[in-house]
Structure formats: structure tokens, C-alpha cells
C-alpha positions in Angstrom: -20.0 -41.1 64.5 -16.2 -40.9 64.4 -14.7 -39.0 61.5 -12.4 -42.0 60.8 -15.4 -44.2 60.2 -16.7 -41.9 57.4 -13.6 -42.2 55.3 -13.1 -44.6 52.4 -9.5 -45.8 51.9 -8.6 -46.7 48.3 -6.8 -50.0 48.4 -6.6 -50.8 44.6 -7.4 -49.5 41.2 -7.3 -51.1 37.8 -8.3 -49.9 34.3 -9.9 -52.2 31.7 -11.4 -51.9 28.2 -15.0 -50.7 28.7 -17.5 -53.4 29.1 -21.2 -52.8 30.1 -21.2 -56.1 32.0 -18.8 -54.7 34.6 -21.7 -52.8 36.2 -23.3 -56.1 37.1 -20.1 -57.5 38.5 -19.5 -54.5 40.7 -23.1 -54.6 42.0 -22.7 -58.3 42.8 -19.4 -57.7 44.6 -20.7 -54.8 46.6 -23.8 -56.8 47.8 -21.7 -59.9 48.6 -18.7 -58.2 50.3 -20.4 -55.4 52.2 -20.1 -57.3 55.5 -16.3 -57.3 55.0 -16.2 -53.5 54.8 -15.1 -53.5 51.2 -16.8 -51.4 48.5 -16.2 -51.3 44.7 -16.6 -48.4 42.4 -16.7 -48.1 38.7 -15.9 -45.1 36.5 -16.0 -44.8 32.7 -13.8 -42.5 30.7 -16.1 -40.7 28.3 -13.4 -39.9 25.8 -11.7 -43.3 26.0 -13.1 -46.8 25.7 -12.0 -47.6 29.3 -13.5 -48.3 32.7 -11.7 -48.2 36.0 -12.5 -50.4 39.0 -11.7 -48.9 42.4 -11.7 -51.0 45.6 -12.2 -49.2 48.9 -12.1 -50.3 52.5 -14.4 -48.5 55.0 
């Protein structure tokens, strides 16, 4: 496998007020758009009430 194929390229990032429903949205998007080589990630700041959505291309 080519090393270039193993890399994720961050194409967008956005922070929102924390909402537990975002987990379901990210899961839905990942399942729906996998064939387009797009992946979504979600992180939660423990000390803040914020979540960040990252969009990657692979």
C-alpha cells in the first residue's frame, strides 16, 4: 500500500456547543459518505462545553 493512501488530509474543522446528538450525526455521515473518501471526526473538550467536528479526505 502506498504511504500517500494511508494519510488523512484535514479539509475542515468547526467547533460547536457540546451536544450528545452530534455523535449520531457523525456516524450517519461516515456511513453515508465513505464511498466519497470523506471521514468525519468528533472531539469533546473536557474542560469546556464544546465539541469539534473535523472533516478528512482519504
